N, C-alpha and C positions, 0 to 999 in steps of 0.2 A: 621533350615537351613541345607543345605547339609554339610557345614563345621562342624557344631555342631554335626550332626548325625554321620559323619565319625569319629570325635574325640571321641564321646561317644562309638561307636562301637569298635574302636581300643582299648580304655581303657578296655572295657569289655572283648574283645578277649585276651588281654595281661593278664588280671586278671585270666581268666579261664585257660589259658595255664600255667601260673606260678603255680597256686594252684594245678592243676591236675598233673603237673610234680613233684612238691615237695611231694604231697600226695601219688602218685603212687610209688615214691622212698621209701616212708615209709611203704609200704605194709606189713601187718602182715600175717604170715602163719596161718593155722587153729589151730595150737597149741599156737598161740599168742606169739610166740617167738620174742622178740625185737632184731632187728639187729642194734645195736648201734655202730657206728664208729666215728672216729674223723670227717669225712666229715659231718655226721649227726649233730654233736655238733656244728660245725662251721656254718652249714646251718641255724640251729635254732637261733643261737645267733647273726649272722651277718645280716640276712635278715631284721630284724626290723629297725635298723638304716638306712640301704640302701634303704628300700622301703618307709620310712616315708617321706611324702610330694610328693611321686610319685604315690601312690594309694589312692583311696577314703578312708576316715577314717573307714567306716564300713567294708571294705574288710581287711584293715590292722588290725582292732580290732579282727576280726575273726581269722586271722593267728596268732595274738599275743596270743589268747586263746589256740590254739594248741601248740604253742611254750612253754608256761608256763606249760601245762599239761605234755609234754614230758620231760622238764627239771626236774619237780618234780618226774617223773616216774623213772628216772635213778639215783636218790639219793642212797647212800649206805645204809642208814637207812630210813625207811618210817613208821611213826607213823600212828595209826588208824585215827587220825584227818586229817593227810595229805592225807591218802587214800580217805577219804570222799571228800576232795577238788579235788583230781585227778578225781574222778568219776564225780563230778559236772562239772568240766572244759570240759571233753570229751563230756558230754551230751550237754553242751552249744555250743561247737563247731559244733557238728552234727546238732543241731537245726538251728544254724546260717548258716551252709553250705547249708542245704536244702532250706532255705529262699533266700539265695543270688544266688545260682547256679541252683538248680533244679526248684524252683519257681512253684512247683505243675504242671509242664508242662511235659506230657509224651514224648514230643519231645526232652527233655533234659535228658533222662534216661542214656545216655552215660557218664554223669558227676557224676554218682552215683555208683562207683565200690564197691565191697564187703568190701574192706578195710575200707571204711567209717563206715559201720555198725560194723565192728570188733572193732573199737575204743571204742564202748559202753561196750565191755566185758573185756577191758584191766584191769580195776580196780579189777574186779573179779579174773582175772588171777594172779595179784599181791597179792591179799588177800589169794589165795590158795597156791601159790608157793613161795612167797617172793618177794623181790625187783628184778628189772630186771637183775642185774648182776648175780643173781643165775642161771638164765635159758636162758640168751641170746645166740646168735648163733655164737659168735666169733670162738670157736673151729671148729664147723661144716663148717663155711664158709672157714676157713683156709684149712680144709681137701678137700672141693670141689675145691678150687683153685689148689690143688695138683692133684686131681683125673681127672678133666676135660681134661687136656692136654694129659692124658694117654689113653683116649678112642679114638682110631684112626679109627676103622672100623664102618661103618654105618649099615652093614648087620649083623655083629656078634659083637655087642657092648659088651655084657657080657664077651665073650671069649677074646676079645681084651683087655679089662680092666684087666681081671684076669691074662692073660699072661704077660702084662706089669708090674703089681705089683709083680708077681712071679719072673720075671727076675731081676727086680730092687732089690728085697730082696736078691737074690743070689749074685748079684754084691756087695752088702754091706758085705756079709759074706766073700767074697774074701779078703777083707782087713785083716781079722783075719787069714785066711788060709795062706796068704803071709808070716806071721811070722814063720810058722812051716813047710811049704812045699816048697822045692826048685823047684819042677816041676811047681807049679803055679807062683812062683816068677820069673821064667825064661821068661814068656811071658806077664806078667802083666806090665802095665806102672808104673813108679815110682809114689809115692804119690804126690798129688798136693801141691807143696811147698807154694803156695799162700794162702792155707787154713790151714796151720800148727798152732797148739796151742803152742805159743812160750813163753808166760809169764803167770805163774800161780799166781792168787791172791785169797783171801778167797772166793769170790763169783763166780769164774769161770776162764776163760782164755782170754787173748787178742789174737786175730787171726792175723797172718801175712797177708800181708806184713807190716813191720814197716816203718814208714816214719817220717821225721822231719818237724814239723809245726811251723811256726813263728806266734805267737798270735798278733792280732791287739790290739788297746788300750782297747776297752771294755772287751773282754774276759780276757785280762791280769789283768785288775782292779778287775773283778769278781773273778779271780783265787786268787789274793792276799787276798780278803775278805774271801774266802773259807778257805784258809790255815791259816789265822789268827784265824778263828773259831776252826780249828782242833788243832793247836798248843797252843792256849790260850794266845797268846801274839802278839804284834804289829810286822809287817813285813815291812821292807824297800822295796818298789817296785823295786828299782834298784838292790836289792840283789837277786831277783827272775828272772831267765832267761826267756826271751820271747820265746825261742825255746824249744819245748817239743817233746817227742816221741809220735806219734799219730797212731791210728789204725782205720780201717773202720768197724770192726766187733768185737763182744764180745760173747763168748760162755758161757752161764750160766751153773753152775755145777748141779749135781744131775739129769742129763738127761733132762734138760729143753732146751728151744729154744735158737737158736743163734740170737742175736739182731744185726741188722744192724745200719748204720748211714746214714745221708743224702748223704755222699760221696759214699756209697755202692749201692744206688738205681740205677736201670737201666730202661730206658723207655720201654724196651721190657718185663719187669716183668708183668705177668698177675695175680699174686697173690697179697694178701694184702701187703702194704709197711711194711718192716721188721723193720723200725726205729720208728714206732709209738707205744708208750707204754701207758698203763693205770696205774695210781697209786692212792692210797687211802691215804688221808691226814685228820688228825683230825683238824677241824676248829670249833671254838665256841662250844666246848664240844660235837661235833658230827662228824661222819666220812662222808667224801664226796669223790666222784669219779671225777678225773681230767684226762686229756690227756696231753701228751708231745711228742716232736719229738727229737730224738737223732741226734745231728749235727755231733759229732765226739767223739771218745774215746781217752784218752791221759794218759800219765804217767809223770806228772811234777815232777821235782826233786828239793827239797829244803833242804839244809844242809845234803846232802847225804842220805836223806830219800825220797823214791818214793811213790807217792800217786796215786792209780788207780781211775781215775775220768772219768765222761762223761759230755760233754758240751751239754746241752739240752735247747730247747725252750718250756717253759711251757705255756699252754693255760689256762687262768684264766677266771672266771666269775666275772664281776664287775658291779655295778649299775652306769649307766651313764645318766639316765634320770629319774627324780623323778616321772614323770607321768606314766612311764612304769614299770610294775611289773616283767617282764621277765629280767633276767640278761644278759647284753651284754658281748661280748667276748673281751678280751685283751690277751696279752702274754708278758712274760718276759723270758730272757735267764739267765741261772745259771749253776753252776758246781755241779754235784752230785757224790757220791761214786759209782764206778762201782762194 
């Protein structure tokens, strides 16, 4: 009937659009570098429970195969048996993809981008180069986010980029010249007080401005638990003030990056969010890669002792459906040492 035909066509159109959008987002370069971000992790883990019951089972099963393959590919350690499983999963996905979407019809060639074929070589790439974290494109994408806004000229792109980088580096050197040259110091603006490194701790500096933050019930309870672990004894929650000194940014020592918080992010930022961090944790006698989001940096004080901490939201993988082999995503908030 017309109604059934329209419903079937709409379902197929939505399925094709969703799969193509998510697949093209995961496009691999010719070097097969995995660009794995928090957005990718959330996409893989959240789509299964969201789409279950909304897509036909065969389409959902195909997407689940790809999700499981990617989750296995970004593990910190990959055994040879796991590599064989990854290779098998990608082959299964490509075979199912061709059956579901291409259907041996030349008029459907537009649904077969080169990235689908590249998935077949991903296991070989991991076998030759190691796990994905060894060669993924985080540093290069961060650099591209810095370089792209510097290229202003369409006709003289290389010269424009080179001049902007050269001028930017000279401006950085002025900060050092300021300390020894009165001539430069006379016309340069004073240093930005909002970015001063004001509190030194073992792993870096808290960056001004400093503000006073009143913790709500949940962060305060977690802070009590954290400090009990650090001091090795019970703490009366009433004895721990809810007001703490807080900061939006933290500068890592030894020339490393400045880490932002949720409070420091701006909508106009075109580069990667500076408050998303990757950490490696040993679970079940193996190392695994996880992501978390820094909400705020703080220096709570207890018995005249100050503790440099960061309040973070950790994104975890937890099994929520026995029938599904891919791990779904959850999160928890906690305090970490800064």
